[in-house]
N, C-alpha and C positions, 0 to 999 in steps of 0.2 A: 482373582483377590479377593474374598468380601470384607468390609469390613465388620464389627463388632456392632450388638447395640450401645453397647459403652462405647464404642470409637465416637461412632456419630453422634453420640448425644452431649459428648462431649465436644466434637466440631462447634453444634447447633450453639452449646453454652459460650465456646468460643468469639462466635459471629454475633452471638446479640450483647455478650459484652463488649467488644468491639463497638457494635452501633452504639450502646448507651454511653461510650466515653466521647461519642461524638456532640461539636453544638448542636440543641433541641434542633435549630431549625434546619439541621443536613440529617437527620436520624434518618426519616420515613418521606416518604412520596408526599405525604399528608401534612408533613411540619413544613417542607418545603412550600409548599401550596400558601399557606398562608403568608410566606414573604413575598410570591407570585400574586398574589391579589392584595397586599397592602401596601408593598411600592411600586405595583404595577396601577394600584389604582392611584397614588400620588401622581406619579408620574401622568395618567390618564387626564386628571382634572387640571394640573396644572398646565399641558397642551391643549387641551379644550378651552381655558380660561385665555392662554396665548392667540388660539385663533379668535377668540373674539375681539379681542384687540386689534387683530393683523385686519380682521374685515370691520372695525372701527375708521380703523388707520387709512384704509381705503376709502370707506364713506367722506371721512372730513380729516385727511391730511395734516390741517392747520392743529386741527384742535388736540391738547395731553392725553394720553392716557392715561388709565388708573394704575401703569406701573412705571407711570415716569414721575418716582419718587425724589432724585436730584440730577446734576448733571451726570455725578458719576451712574447712578442707578434708573436705568432707563432700555425699554424694550426696543425702542423708534430705529436706533442705528443698527440695531443684530434684525429687524425686521428685513431691511433696507439694502443690506448688504450681500453681498457672493456668496459669505459664508452658510447666508441664512435659506440659503435654494441649491443645497449643494448636486443632485439629479435634476434640478432644471425644474423643478417645482419645491416651493414653501417646505423646507425643515417640518414643520408643522401635522403637515402630514402623514410622514412617517411617524410622530411622537403619538399622534391618537390611531391609527392603524396597530404598531408593537406593542406600544402601549393594551389597549385593548384584547389585542393576541393574547397577550403575557397573565390579563388576568382572568381572561375567558379557557388558559391550560389550567389553574391552581381553580379555575370554580370548574372543571373539567373531574379533573382530581378531586375534589372534597364530592360529588358529584358519582365518584365511584370507576371513572376513567384510568386508565394499565396503560402508559402508553409505550409504546418498543424503543428499543436502542437509535434505531437511526434517526425517530422524535428527537431524542434527548440530543442526539448530536448536532443535528437541526437547529433545536434549540440553542447549543454550545456557541454555532457559528454566529447567533444573532446577537448573543452576549456578546461575542467576540466585538460582533459590528457594532454595536453600541458602544463597548468601551473605545473604542477607534474615536465614532466620531464624535463623542462628549469632549474628550480629549483634547482633538483637535477645535471644537468648537471654543473650549473654555480659554486654550491659550489663543484665540482669534482673539476671543473676545478681550484678552488682556492686553496684548502685546500688537496688536491690529487696530481693535474700536478701541480701549480704551474705558469703556464701559461694558456695564454689566445687566443682562436682564433678568429681574426679578424671578419672572416662571422658570427663564430658561435656569436660573441656579436651583429653582424648587426641585428641576428633570432632572439636572445631575445631581442631586442629596436622593434624588429615589434611586437611577440609576446606579451608582456606587456600590448601595448593598442590594441592591436587586444583583448585577453583574457577580462580585461574590460571592452572596451565597448560592447560586444558580452557579456557577464553577466549579463553587466546590461539592456542589452535592453531587453534578456529575462525574467529579472524578473519583468522590469515596466510595462509588455505586458501582463502579466502573464498565460505566457507561462511554469512556475514552479510553478503555482495553487495561490491559493488567499494569503497564508501569504507568500510565499516568495514575492509577488505585491508588500506590503506595505511594505516590507525588502527594497525592490529598489528603490521605491518611497523617500526613508529616504536616501538611499544611491547615489543616481542618482544624486542629486546638486553638489556633490563633485568628478563625477567623474575622473575629473580633475585634483585633491587632491592627488588620489588613484594611479592615475599611475606616477603620479611625486614621492609620497612618497616609491611605489614598485621599482623605479628606483635609489632611493635613498638609499634603502632597499640592492638591489643588488650592488651598492657600494662600501656598507661599507662592507659586505662580498668578494667584493672580496679583497681592503685594506688589512683586520683583514687579508687572506688568505698570502697575498705577505709580508703584513709588517715583518715578521721575515727575509725574505732574503734580505728587503733594511737596517735592525737595523747593525748600526754600533759597 
């Protein structure tokens, strides 16, 4: 059974209309590339400055760091904690590599690259790993260290929209399967809401962890 030209045109129009209803950042690969480059770039810069601070701490352990703003906002405790080297080496290396790769993926799209489905699936695995890692570090900072690292918080702030946008993009474009695509189409209109709620959850976690230290 063959479809008529009218049917094909109607299907194409429906598909185009569906795409146009998606949030701008997830409509096309080129659009999502902006999220990869911008949020990935912010994370990369924060990771770079955190690396500079880490090296300075090794060279002069007793000197204050630029990110030591107060007793509660300071980078030193996070660097020296066990959570600062989850895989046996400093987490900053993970940040430098993963954010650089993210920016490179976005730049590749701008240059005309077209990635296969398996690539986006692998990228999604990385996004899930990033979400899990920053969530653990947020909890650890609030409840174990009771300290906040300035550069780490900037990395968190960049990771949240990066993971949210990348995941919704993968869902709505069918990279994770037909069932996941339907889920993505339902979630896509709430992309900004998801990001805001995620930020609020992080603020609540930090507040809950630090509240005992401010109690009278």
